[in-house]
PyMOL Python script that loads the backbone (N, CA, C, O; Angstrom):
from pymol import cmd

cmd.read_pdbstr("""\
ATOM      1  N   GLY A   1     130.421  81.837  86.123  1.00  0.00           N
ATOM      2  CA  GLY A   1     129.631  80.688  86.241  1.00  0.00           C
ATOM      3  C   GLY A   1     129.926  79.622  85.230  1.00  0.00           C
ATOM      4  O   GLY A   1     130.521  79.845  84.176  1.00  0.00           O
ATOM      5  N   ASP A   2     129.491  78.485  85.599  1.00  0.00           N
ATOM      6  CA  ASP A   2     129.673  77.317  84.754  1.00  0.00           C
ATOM      7  C   ASP A   2     128.451  77.031  83.892  1.00  0.00           C
ATOM      8  O   ASP A   2     128.422  76.021  83.189  1.00  0.00           O
ATOM      9  N   GLY A   3     127.455  77.885  83.929  1.00  0.00           N
ATOM     10  CA  GLY A   3     126.292  77.706  83.071  1.00  0.00           C
ATOM     11  C   GLY A   3     125.266  76.724  83.600  1.00  0.00           C
ATOM     12  O   GLY A   3     124.318  76.389  82.890  1.00  0.00           O
ATOM     13  N   ARG A   4     125.432  76.245  84.848  1.00  0.00           N
ATOM     14  CA  ARG A   4     124.482  75.275  85.394  1.00  0.00           C
ATOM     15  C   ARG A   4     123.534  75.896  86.419  1.00  0.00           C
ATOM     16  O   ARG A   4     123.166  75.237  87.392  1.00  0.00           O
ATOM     17  N   GLY A   5     123.146  77.115  86.222  1.00  0.00           N
ATOM     18  CA  GLY A   5     122.253  77.813  87.145  1.00  0.00           C
ATOM     19  C   GLY A   5     120.834  77.258  87.047  1.00  0.00           C
ATOM     20  O   GLY A   5     120.601  76.257  86.369  1.00  0.00           O
ATOM     21  N   ALA A   6     119.904  77.896  87.711  1.00  0.00           N
ATOM     22  CA  ALA A   6     118.510  77.466  87.687  1.00  0.00           C
ATOM     23  C   ALA A   6     117.969  77.539  86.268  1.00  0.00           C
ATOM     24  O   ALA A   6     118.164  78.536  85.573  1.00  0.00           O
ATOM     25  N   ALA A   7     117.301  76.500  85.847  1.00  0.00           N
ATOM     26  CA  ALA A   7     116.756  76.451  84.492  1.00  0.00           C
ATOM     27  C   ALA A   7     115.510  77.316  84.409  1.00  0.00           C
ATOM     28  O   ALA A   7     114.638  77.247  85.275  1.00  0.00           O
ATOM     29  N   MET A   8     115.432  78.108  83.393  1.00  0.00           N
ATOM     30  CA  MET A   8     114.264  78.948  83.168  1.00  0.00           C
ATOM     31  C   MET A   8     113.388  78.279  82.120  1.00  0.00           C
ATOM     32  O   MET A   8     113.889  77.742  81.132  1.00  0.00           O
ATOM     33  N   ILE A   9     112.108  78.314  82.334  1.00  0.00           N
ATOM     34  CA  ILE A   9     111.171  77.740  81.379  1.00  0.00           C
ATOM     35  C   ILE A   9     110.571  78.892  80.591  1.00  0.00           C
ATOM     36  O   ILE A   9     110.008  79.821  81.170  1.00  0.00           O
ATOM     37  N   ALA A  10     110.690  78.833  79.305  1.00  0.00           N
ATOM     38  CA  ALA A  10     110.155  79.885  78.446  1.00  0.00           C
ATOM     39  C   ALA A  10     108.661  79.643  78.235  1.00  0.00           C
ATOM     40  O   ALA A  10     108.256  78.579  77.765  1.00  0.00           O
ATOM     41  N   ILE A  11     107.853  80.636  78.586  1.00  0.00           N
ATOM     42  CA  ILE A  11     106.400  80.536  78.429  1.00  0.00           C
ATOM     43  C   ILE A  11     105.931  81.753  77.652  1.00  0.00           C
ATOM     44  O   ILE A  11     106.315  82.885  77.944  1.00  0.00           O
ATOM     45  N   ASP A  12     105.107  81.499  76.673  1.00  0.00           N
ATOM     46  CA  ASP A  12     104.494  82.578  75.905  1.00  0.00           C
ATOM     47  C   ASP A  12     103.627  83.410  76.844  1.00  0.00           C
ATOM     48  O   ASP A  12     103.060  82.867  77.792  1.00  0.00           O
ATOM     49  N   ILE A  13     103.514  84.696  76.607  1.00  0.00           N
ATOM     50  CA  ILE A  13     102.744  85.586  77.485  1.00  0.00           C
ATOM     51  C   ILE A  13     101.275  85.165  77.549  1.00  0.00           C
ATOM     52  O   ILE A  13     100.648  85.270  78.603  1.00  0.00           O
ATOM     53  N   ARG A  14     100.724  84.693  76.434  1.00  0.00           N
ATOM     54  CA  ARG A  14      99.329  84.238  76.444  1.00  0.00           C
ATOM     55  C   ARG A  14      99.159  82.969  77.276  1.00  0.00           C
ATOM     56  O   ARG A  14      98.185  82.829  78.016  1.00  0.00           O
ATOM     57  N   ALA A  15     100.107  82.055  77.150  1.00  0.00           N
ATOM     58  CA  ALA A  15     100.043  80.816  77.932  1.00  0.00           C
ATOM     59  C   ALA A  15     100.211  81.122  79.426  1.00  0.00           C
ATOM     60  O   ALA A  15      99.535  80.527  80.265  1.00  0.00           O
ATOM     61  N   GLY A  16     101.109  82.048  79.747  1.00  0.00           N
ATOM     62  CA  GLY A  16     101.300  82.434  81.152  1.00  0.00           C
ATOM     63  C   GLY A  16     100.050  83.061  81.742  1.00  0.00           C
ATOM     64  O   GLY A  16      99.671  82.770  82.876  1.00  0.00           O
ATOM     65  N   PHE A  17      99.415  83.923  80.965  1.00  0.00           N
ATOM     66  CA  PHE A  17      98.178  84.548  81.438  1.00  0.00           C
ATOM     67  C   PHE A  17      97.079  83.503  81.610  1.00  0.00           C
ATOM     68  O   PHE A  17      96.317  83.566  82.574  1.00  0.00           O
ATOM     69  N   LEU A  18      96.989  82.546  80.691  1.00  0.00           N
ATOM     70  CA  LEU A  18      95.978  81.489  80.794  1.00  0.00           C
ATOM     71  C   LEU A  18      96.213  80.627  82.034  1.00  0.00           C
ATOM     72  O   LEU A  18      95.265  80.282  82.740  1.00  0.00           O
ATOM     73  N   ILE A  19      97.464  80.283  82.297  1.00  0.00           N
ATOM     74  CA  ILE A  19      97.787  79.500  83.499  1.00  0.00           C
ATOM     75  C   ILE A  19      97.426  80.295  84.751  1.00  0.00           C
ATOM     76  O   ILE A  19      96.824  79.754  85.678  1.00  0.00           O
ATOM     77  N   TYR A  20      97.790  81.571  84.781  1.00  0.00           N
ATOM     78  CA  TYR A  20      97.460  82.425  85.920  1.00  0.00           C
ATOM     79  C   TYR A  20      95.947  82.515  86.109  1.00  0.00           C
ATOM     80  O   TYR A  20      95.454  82.411  87.232  1.00  0.00           O
ATOM     81  N   LEU A  21      95.215  82.708  85.021  1.00  0.00           N
ATOM     82  CA  LEU A  21      93.760  82.820  85.101  1.00  0.00           C
ATOM     83  C   LEU A  21      93.140  81.531  85.620  1.00  0.00           C
ATOM     84  O   LEU A  21      92.230  81.570  86.449  1.00  0.00           O
ATOM     85  N   CYS A  22      93.621  80.395  85.143  1.00  0.00           N
ATOM     86  CA  CYS A  22      93.094  79.106  85.611  1.00  0.00           C
ATOM     87  C   CYS A  22      93.382  78.894  87.092  1.00  0.00           C
ATOM     88  O   CYS A  22      92.522  78.419  87.833  1.00  0.00           O
ATOM     89  N   LEU A  23      94.590  79.245  87.522  1.00  0.00           N
ATOM     90  CA  LEU A  23      94.926  79.102  88.948  1.00  0.00           C
ATOM     91  C   LEU A  23      94.071  80.024  89.816  1.00  0.00           C
ATOM     92  O   LEU A  23      93.608  79.617  90.882  1.00  0.00           O
ATOM     93  N   ALA A  24      93.859  81.254  89.369  1.00  0.00           N
ATOM     94  CA  ALA A  24      93.047  82.203  90.135  1.00  0.00           C
ATOM     95  C   ALA A  24      91.592  81.738  90.214  1.00  0.00           C
ATOM     96  O   ALA A  24      90.977  81.798  91.278  1.00  0.00           O
ATOM     97  N   LEU A  25      91.047  81.279  89.098  1.00  0.00           N
ATOM     98  CA  LEU A  25      89.663  80.775  89.109  1.00  0.00           C
ATOM     99  C   LEU A  25      89.545  79.514  89.954  1.00  0.00           C
ATOM    100  O   LEU A  25      88.554  79.331  90.662  1.00  0.00           O
ATOM    101  N   GLY A  26      90.538  78.656  89.885  1.00  0.00           N
ATOM    102  CA  GLY A  26      90.533  77.449  90.716  1.00  0.00           C
ATOM    103  C   GLY A  26      90.578  77.772  92.199  1.00  0.00           C
ATOM    104  O   GLY A  26      89.880  77.147  92.997  1.00  0.00           O
ATOM    105  N   ALA A  27      91.401  78.751  92.570  1.00  0.00           N
ATOM    106  CA  ALA A  27      91.478  79.161  93.979  1.00  0.00           C
ATOM    107  C   ALA A  27      90.160  79.771  94.434  1.00  0.00           C
ATOM    108  O   ALA A  27      89.691  79.492  95.537  1.00  0.00           O
ATOM    109  N   ALA A  28      89.555  80.614  93.575  1.00  0.00           N
ATOM    110  CA  ALA A  28      88.265  81.220  93.933  1.00  0.00           C
ATOM    111  C   ALA A  28      87.189  80.149  94.071  1.00  0.00           C
ATOM    112  O   ALA A  28      86.362  80.219  94.979  1.00  0.00           O
ATOM    113  N   ALA A  29      87.191  79.163  93.184  1.00  0.00           N
ATOM    114  CA  ALA A  29      86.210  78.083  93.266  1.00  0.00           C
ATOM    115  C   ALA A  29      86.427  77.245  94.521  1.00  0.00           C
ATOM    116  O   ALA A  29      85.462  76.840  95.169  1.00  0.00           O
ATOM    117  N   ALA A  30      87.679  76.983  94.867  1.00  0.00           N
ATOM    118  CA  ALA A  30      87.968  76.206  96.071  1.00  0.00           C
ATOM    119  C   ALA A  30      87.519  76.952  97.328  1.00  0.00           C
ATOM    120  O   ALA A  30      86.944  76.354  98.238  1.00  0.00           O
ATOM    121  N   LEU A  31      87.783  78.261  97.373  1.00  0.00           N
ATOM    122  CA  LEU A  31      87.344  79.046  98.535  1.00  0.00           C
ATOM    123  C   LEU A  31      85.821  79.121  98.610  1.00  0.00           C
ATOM    124  O   LEU A  31      85.254  79.049  99.700  1.00  0.00           O
ATOM    125  N   GLY A  32      85.158  79.264  97.474  1.00  0.00           N
ATOM    126  CA  GLY A  32      83.696  79.281  97.456  1.00  0.00           C
ATOM    127  C   GLY A  32      83.120  77.953  97.902  1.00  0.00           C
ATOM    128  O   GLY A  32      82.147  77.923  98.656  1.00  0.00           O
ATOM    129  N   ALA A  33      83.707  76.850  97.444  1.00  0.00           N
ATOM    130  CA  ALA A  33      83.234  75.522  97.849  1.00  0.00           C
ATOM    131  C   ALA A  33      83.456  75.305  99.341  1.00  0.00           C
ATOM    132  O   ALA A  33      82.611  74.727 100.025  1.00  0.00           O
ATOM    133  N   ARG A  34      84.604  75.774  99.842  1.00  0.00           N
ATOM    134  CA  ARG A  34      84.870  75.637 101.281  1.00  0.00           C
ATOM    135  C   ARG A  34      83.855  76.430 102.098  1.00  0.00           C
ATOM    136  O   ARG A  34      83.353  75.933 103.106  1.00  0.00           O
ATOM    137  N   HIS A  35      83.549  77.642 101.682  1.00  0.00           N
ATOM    138  CA  HIS A  35      82.563  78.460 102.389  1.00  0.00           C
ATOM    139  C   HIS A  35      81.192  77.795 102.346  1.00  0.00           C
ATOM    140  O   HIS A  35      80.494  77.746 103.360  1.00  0.00           O
ATOM    141  N   TRP A  36      80.803  77.285 101.187  1.00  0.00           N
ATOM    142  CA  TRP A  36      79.507  76.611 101.059  1.00  0.00           C
ATOM    143  C   TRP A  36      79.464  75.387 101.964  1.00  0.00           C
ATOM    144  O   TRP A  36      78.452  75.142 102.619  1.00  0.00           O
ATOM    145  N   TRP A  37      80.543  74.620 102.011  1.00  0.00           N
ATOM    146  CA  TRP A  37      80.587  73.393 102.801  1.00  0.00           C
ATOM    147  C   TRP A  37      80.467  73.705 104.292  1.00  0.00           C
ATOM    148  O   TRP A  37      79.823  72.962 105.033  1.00  0.00           O
ATOM    149  N   GLN A  38      81.086  74.803 104.732  1.00  0.00           N
ATOM    150  CA  GLN A  38      81.054  75.152 106.152  1.00  0.00           C
ATOM    151  C   GLN A  38      79.700  75.712 106.576  1.00  0.00           C
ATOM    152  O   GLN A  38      79.301  75.536 107.727  1.00  0.00           O
ATOM    153  N   THR A  39      78.989  76.377 105.680  1.00  0.00           N
ATOM    154  CA  THR A  39      77.734  77.017 106.070  1.00  0.00           C
ATOM    155  C   THR A  39      76.507  76.198 105.706  1.00  0.00           C
ATOM    156  O   THR A  39      75.415  76.495 106.191  1.00  0.00           O
ATOM    157  N   TRP A  40      76.648  75.179 104.870  1.00  0.00           N
ATOM    158  CA  TRP A  40      75.508  74.388 104.436  1.00  0.00           C
ATOM    159  C   TRP A  40      75.066  73.432 105.530  1.00  0.00           C
ATOM    160  O   TRP A  40      75.900  72.844 106.219  1.00  0.00           O
ATOM    161  N   GLY A  41      73.781  73.277 105.691  1.00  0.00           N
ATOM    162  CA  GLY A  41      73.260  72.253 106.581  1.00  0.00           C
ATOM    163  C   GLY A  41      73.092  72.654 108.027  1.00  0.00           C
ATOM    164  O   GLY A  41      72.320  72.025 108.750  1.00  0.00           O
ATOM    165  N   GLU A  42      73.780  73.666 108.464  1.00  0.00           N
ATOM    166  CA  GLU A  42      73.650  74.060 109.867  1.00  0.00           C
ATOM    167  C   GLU A  42      73.606  75.576 109.969  1.00  0.00           C
ATOM    168  O   GLU A  42      74.527  76.191 110.506  1.00  0.00           O
ATOM    169  N   PRO A  43      72.543  76.178 109.459  1.00  0.00           N
ATOM    170  CA  PRO A  43      72.469  77.635 109.537  1.00  0.00           C
ATOM    171  C   PRO A  43      72.276  78.095 110.978  1.00  0.00           C
ATOM    172  O   PRO A  43      71.688  77.387 111.797  1.00  0.00           O
ATOM    173  N   TRP A  44      72.768  79.265 111.268  1.00  0.00           N
ATOM    174  CA  TRP A  44      72.614  79.820 112.611  1.00  0.00           C
ATOM    175  C   TRP A  44      71.196  80.313 112.798  1.00  0.00           C
ATOM    176  O   TRP A  44      70.646  81.011 111.946  1.00  0.00           O
ATOM    177  N   ASN A  45      70.627  79.950 113.899  1.00  0.00           N
ATOM    178  CA  ASN A  45      69.317  80.441 114.296  1.00  0.00           C
ATOM    179  C   ASN A  45      69.546  81.164 115.618  1.00  0.00           C
ATOM    180  O   ASN A  45      69.494  80.555 116.687  1.00  0.00           O
ATOM    181  N   ILE A  46      69.796  82.448 115.535  1.00  0.00           N
ATOM    182  CA  ILE A  46      70.170  83.190 116.733  1.00  0.00           C
ATOM    183  C   ILE A  46      68.930  83.466 117.573  1.00  0.00           C
ATOM    184  O   ILE A  46      68.009  84.163 117.147  1.00  0.00           O
ATOM    185  N   SER A  47      68.929  82.914 118.753  1.00  0.00           N
ATOM    186  CA  SER A  47      67.878  83.154 119.726  1.00  0.00           C
ATOM    187  C   SER A  47      68.545  83.152 121.099  1.00  0.00           C
ATOM    188  O   SER A  47      69.740  82.883 121.220  1.00  0.00           O
ATOM    189  N   GLU A  48      67.778  83.449 122.105  1.00  0.00           N
ATOM    190  CA  GLU A  48      68.361  83.554 123.447  1.00  0.00           C
ATOM    191  C   GLU A  48      68.956  82.230 123.913  1.00  0.00           C
ATOM    192  O   GLU A  48      69.925  82.227 124.673  1.00  0.00           O
ATOM    193  N   GLU A  49      68.399  81.117 123.476  1.00  0.00           N
ATOM    194  CA  GLU A  49      68.928  79.828 123.914  1.00  0.00           C
ATOM    195  C   GLU A  49      70.266  79.483 123.265  1.00  0.00           C
ATOM    196  O   GLU A  49      70.951  78.569 123.724  1.00  0.00           O
ATOM    197  N   ASN A  50      70.653  80.200 122.200  1.00  0.00           N
ATOM    198  CA  ASN A  50      71.929  79.964 121.540  1.00  0.00           C
ATOM    199  C   ASN A  50      73.034  80.868 122.067  1.00  0.00           C
ATOM    200  O   ASN A  50      74.166  80.795 121.589  1.00  0.00           O
ATOM    201  N   VAL A  51      72.732  81.709 123.031  1.00  0.00           N
ATOM    202  CA  VAL A  51      73.712  82.641 123.578  1.00  0.00           C
ATOM    203  C   VAL A  51      74.197  82.114 124.924  1.00  0.00           C
ATOM    204  O   VAL A  51      73.402  81.733 125.783  1.00  0.00           O
ATOM    205  N   CYS A  52      75.508  82.099 125.086  1.00  0.00           N
ATOM    206  CA  CYS A  52      76.097  81.654 126.349  1.00  0.00           C
ATOM    207  C   CYS A  52      77.042  82.749 126.829  1.00  0.00           C
ATOM    208  O   CYS A  52      77.749  83.363 126.030  1.00  0.00           O
ATOM    209  N   ARG A  53      77.048  82.988 128.130  1.00  0.00           N
ATOM    210  CA  ARG A  53      77.948  83.986 128.712  1.00  0.00           C
ATOM    211  C   ARG A  53      78.871  83.291 129.694  1.00  0.00           C
ATOM    212  O   ARG A  53      78.427  82.617 130.623  1.00  0.00           O
ATOM    213  N   CYS A  54      80.156  83.466 129.471  1.00  0.00           N
ATOM    214  CA  CYS A  54      81.159  82.835 130.319  1.00  0.00           C
ATOM    215  C   CYS A  54      81.205  83.539 131.677  1.00  0.00           C
ATOM    216  O   CYS A  54      81.301  84.764 131.751  1.00  0.00           O
ATOM    217  N   SER A  55      81.134  82.753 132.734  1.00  0.00           N
ATOM    218  CA  SER A  55      81.192  83.348 134.068  1.00  0.00           C
ATOM    219  C   SER A  55      82.618  83.704 134.468  1.00  0.00           C
ATOM    220  O   SER A  55      82.827  84.467 135.411  1.00  0.00           O
ATOM    221  N   GLY A  56      83.604  83.152 133.751  1.00  0.00           N
ATOM    222  CA  GLY A  56      85.001  83.442 134.080  1.00  0.00           C
ATOM    223  C   GLY A  56      85.489  84.751 133.498  1.00  0.00           C
ATOM    224  O   GLY A  56      86.012  85.598 134.223  1.00  0.00           O
ATOM    225  N   CYS A  57      85.321  84.930 132.175  1.00  0.00           N
ATOM    226  CA  CYS A  57      85.850  86.140 131.534  1.00  0.00           C
ATOM    227  C   CYS A  57      84.746  87.057 131.001  1.00  0.00           C
ATOM    228  O   CYS A  57      85.045  88.084 130.390  1.00  0.00           O
ATOM    229  N   LEU A  58      83.492  86.709 131.218  1.00  0.00           N
ATOM    230  CA  LEU A  58      82.316  87.483 130.822  1.00  0.00           C
ATOM    231  C   LEU A  58      82.173  87.645 129.303  1.00  0.00           C
ATOM    232  O   LEU A  58      81.528  88.580 128.829  1.00  0.00           O
ATOM    233  N   CYS A  59      82.780  86.725 128.551  1.00  0.00           N
ATOM    234  CA  CYS A  59      82.646  86.742 127.092  1.00  0.00           C
ATOM    235  C   CYS A  59      81.274  86.170 126.731  1.00  0.00           C
ATOM    236  O   CYS A  59      80.861  85.151 127.284  1.00  0.00           O
ATOM    237  N   THR A  60      80.576  86.815 125.816  1.00  0.00           N
ATOM    238  CA  THR A  60      79.293  86.320 125.329  1.00  0.00           C
ATOM    239  C   THR A  60      79.513  85.742 123.941  1.00  0.00           C
ATOM    240  O   THR A  60      80.099  86.400 123.082  1.00  0.00           O
ATOM    241  N   PHE A  61      79.046  84.507 123.712  1.00  0.00           N
ATOM    242  CA  PHE A  61      79.279  83.844 122.437  1.00  0.00           C
ATOM    243  C   PHE A  61      78.081  82.977 122.064  1.00  0.00           C
ATOM    244  O   PHE A  61      77.243  82.647 122.903  1.00  0.00           O
ATOM    245  N   LEU A  62      78.023  82.620 120.799  1.00  0.00           N
ATOM    246  CA  LEU A  62      76.934  81.797 120.289  1.00  0.00           C
ATOM    247  C   LEU A  62      77.315  80.324 120.308  1.00  0.00           C
ATOM    248  O   LEU A  62      78.479  79.962 120.130  1.00  0.00           O
ATOM    249  N   VAL A  63      76.312  79.485 120.526  1.00  0.00           N
ATOM    250  CA  VAL A  63      76.510  78.040 120.558  1.00  0.00           C
ATOM    251  C   VAL A  63      75.554  77.416 119.552  1.00  0.00           C
ATOM    252  O   VAL A  63      74.403  77.839 119.437  1.00  0.00           O
ATOM    253  N   ARG A  64      76.024  76.421 118.832  1.00  0.00           N
ATOM    254  CA  ARG A  64      75.161  75.752 117.853  1.00  0.00           C
ATOM    255  C   ARG A  64      73.972  75.103 118.550  1.00  0.00           C
ATOM    256  O   ARG A  64      74.058  74.683 119.704  1.00  0.00           O
ATOM    257  N   ARG A  65      72.874  75.032 117.831  1.00  0.00           N
ATOM    258  CA  ARG A  65      71.616  74.577 118.401  1.00  0.00           C
ATOM    259  C   ARG A  65      71.707  73.150 118.961  1.00  0.00           C
ATOM    260  O   ARG A  65      71.185  72.874 120.041  1.00  0.00           O
ATOM    261  N   ARG A  66      72.366  72.249 118.232  1.00  0.00           N
ATOM    262  CA  ARG A  66      72.407  70.846 118.655  1.00  0.00           C
ATOM    263  C   ARG A  66      73.591  70.521 119.564  1.00  0.00           C
ATOM    264  O   ARG A  66      73.799  69.357 119.906  1.00  0.00           O
ATOM    265  N   ALA A  67      74.360  71.519 119.956  1.00  0.00           N
ATOM    266  CA  ALA A  67      75.530  71.274 120.798  1.00  0.00           C
ATOM    267  C   ALA A  67      75.092  70.872 122.202  1.00  0.00           C
ATOM    268  O   ALA A  67      74.154  71.438 122.765  1.00  0.00           O
ATOM    269  N   ARG A  68      75.787  69.891 122.750  1.00  0.00           N
ATOM    270  CA  ARG A  68      75.462  69.434 124.109  1.00  0.00           C
ATOM    271  C   ARG A  68      76.243  70.197 125.165  1.00  0.00           C
ATOM    272  O   ARG A  68      75.858  70.228 126.334  1.00  0.00           O
ATOM    273  N   SER A  69      77.338  70.811 124.749  1.00  0.00           N
ATOM    274  CA  SER A  69      78.134  71.593 125.686  1.00  0.00           C
ATOM    275  C   SER A  69      78.640  72.833 124.959  1.00  0.00           C
ATOM    276  O   SER A  69      78.555  72.941 123.735  1.00  0.00           O
ATOM    277  N   ALA A  70      79.162  73.755 125.740  1.00  0.00           N
ATOM    278  CA  ALA A  70      79.690  75.000 125.181  1.00  0.00           C
ATOM    279  C   ALA A  70      81.091  75.212 125.728  1.00  0.00           C
ATOM    280  O   ALA A  70      81.390  74.846 126.865  1.00  0.00           O
ATOM    281  N   VAL A  71      81.949  75.811 124.903  1.00  0.00           N
ATOM    282  CA  VAL A  71      83.316  76.137 125.309  1.00  0.00           C
ATOM    283  C   VAL A  71      83.552  77.611 124.995  1.00  0.00           C
ATOM    284  O   VAL A  71      83.332  78.062 123.871  1.00  0.00           O
ATOM    285  N   CYS A  72      83.993  78.336 125.982  1.00  0.00           N
ATOM    286  CA  CYS A  72      84.269  79.755 125.788  1.00  0.00           C
ATOM    287  C   CYS A  72      85.431  79.916 124.820  1.00  0.00           C
ATOM    288  O   CYS A  72      86.496  79.339 125.040  1.00  0.00           O
ATOM    289  N   PRO A  73      85.249  80.696 123.741  1.00  0.00           N
ATOM    290  CA  PRO A  73      86.333  80.862 122.779  1.00  0.00           C
ATOM    291  C   PRO A  73      87.488  81.710 123.301  1.00  0.00           C
ATOM    292  O   PRO A  73      88.589  81.660 122.752  1.00  0.00           O
ATOM    293  N   ARG A  74      87.249  82.485 124.351  1.00  0.00           N
ATOM    294  CA  ARG A  74      88.307  83.358 124.875  1.00  0.00           C
ATOM    295  C   ARG A  74      89.172  82.634 125.897  1.00  0.00           C
ATOM    296  O   ARG A  74      90.396  82.623 125.766  1.00  0.00           O
ATOM    297  N   CYS A  75      88.554  82.025 126.922  1.00  0.00           N
ATOM    298  CA  CYS A  75      89.348  81.421 128.001  1.00  0.00           C
ATOM    299  C   CYS A  75      89.318  79.903 128.012  1.00  0.00           C
ATOM    300  O   CYS A  75      90.096  79.279 128.734  1.00  0.00           O
ATOM    301  N   GLY A  76      88.430  79.291 127.221  1.00  0.00           N
ATOM    302  CA  GLY A  76      88.399  77.834 127.121  1.00  0.00           C
ATOM    303  C   GLY A  76      87.591  77.130 128.194  1.00  0.00           C
ATOM    304  O   GLY A  76      87.589  75.901 128.247  1.00  0.00           O
ATOM    305  N   GLN A  77      86.905  77.870 129.049  1.00  0.00           N
ATOM    306  CA  GLN A  77      86.097  77.239 130.086  1.00  0.00           C
ATOM    307  C   GLN A  77      84.941  76.474 129.442  1.00  0.00           C
ATOM    308  O   GLN A  77      84.313  76.971 128.508  1.00  0.00           O
ATOM    309  N   THR A  78      84.660  75.275 129.934  1.00  0.00           N
ATOM    310  CA  THR A  78      83.596  74.451 129.349  1.00  0.00           C
ATOM    311  C   THR A  78      82.337  74.519 130.188  1.00  0.00           C
ATOM    312  O   THR A  78      82.378  74.665 131.409  1.00  0.00           O
ATOM    313  N   TYR A  79      81.215  74.409 129.491  1.00  0.00           N
ATOM    314  CA  TYR A  79      79.904  74.395 130.123  1.00  0.00           C
ATOM    315  C   TYR A  79      79.164  73.175 129.588  1.00  0.00           C
ATOM    316  O   TYR A  79      78.580  73.235 128.506  1.00  0.00           O
ATOM    317  N   PRO A  80      79.178  72.065 130.334  1.00  0.00           N
ATOM    318  CA  PRO A  80      78.557  70.837 129.829  1.00  0.00           C
ATOM    319  C   PRO A  80      77.050  70.960 129.625  1.00  0.00           C
ATOM    320  O   PRO A  80      76.517  70.399 128.667  1.00  0.00           O
ATOM    321  N   ASN A  81      76.362  71.669 130.488  1.00  0.00           N
ATOM    322  CA  ASN A  81      74.907  71.844 130.375  1.00  0.00           C
ATOM    323  C   ASN A  81      74.606  73.323 130.464  1.00  0.00           C
ATOM    324  O   ASN A  81      74.149  73.815 131.495  1.00  0.00           O
ATOM    325  N   TYR A  82      74.861  74.023 129.387  1.00  0.00           N
ATOM    326  CA  TYR A  82      74.687  75.474 129.424  1.00  0.00           C
ATOM    327  C   TYR A  82      73.256  75.915 129.241  1.00  0.00           C
ATOM    328  O   TYR A  82      72.922  77.050 129.579  1.00  0.00           O
ATOM    329  N   ARG A  83      72.392  75.056 128.715  1.00  0.00           N
ATOM    330  CA  ARG A  83      71.000  75.443 128.475  1.00  0.00           C
ATOM    331  C   ARG A  83      70.218  75.401 129.790  1.00  0.00           C
ATOM    332  O   ARG A  83      70.440  74.534 130.635  1.00  0.00           O
ATOM    333  N   LYS A  84      69.309  76.347 129.941  1.00  0.00           N
ATOM    334  CA  LYS A  84      68.488  76.393 131.143  1.00  0.00           C
ATOM    335  C   LYS A  84      67.468  75.259 131.075  1.00  0.00           C
ATOM    336  O   LYS A  84      66.817  75.054 130.050  1.00  0.00           O
ATOM    337  N   GLN A  85      67.341  74.548 132.149  1.00  0.00           N
ATOM    338  CA  GLN A  85      66.362  73.465 132.207  1.00  0.00           C
ATOM    339  C   GLN A  85      65.003  74.060 132.527  1.00  0.00           C
ATOM    340  O   GLN A  85      64.857  74.854 133.456  1.00  0.00           O
ATOM    341  N   ALA A  86      64.000  73.658 131.732  1.00  0.00           N
ATOM    342  CA  ALA A  86      62.645  74.207 131.931  1.00  0.00           C
ATOM    343  C   ALA A  86      61.939  73.479 133.054  1.00  0.00           C
ATOM    344  O   ALA A  86      60.793  73.796 133.370  1.00  0.00           O
TER     345      ALA A  86
END
""", "prot")
cmd.dss("prot")
cmd.show_as("cartoon", "prot")
cmd.util.cbc("prot")
cmd.orient("prot")
């Protein structure tokens, strides 16, 4: 070789561990924030009106309370007015 290989960066073992720890804590915090963001504000209220059964593939799935339509997660069939009219 001509000595122009990939440059290695020398890092003290303590500094490397600190960088690793910061990255791991940052990733855990990001995942926790993402989970909080997805579940905050719209908790599931499971009741019979939130359950939809696909007539095509017979998959049973939950639908959000304020949703105006439902889409089967298995086959993609849409139900524009899935709620029973009283």
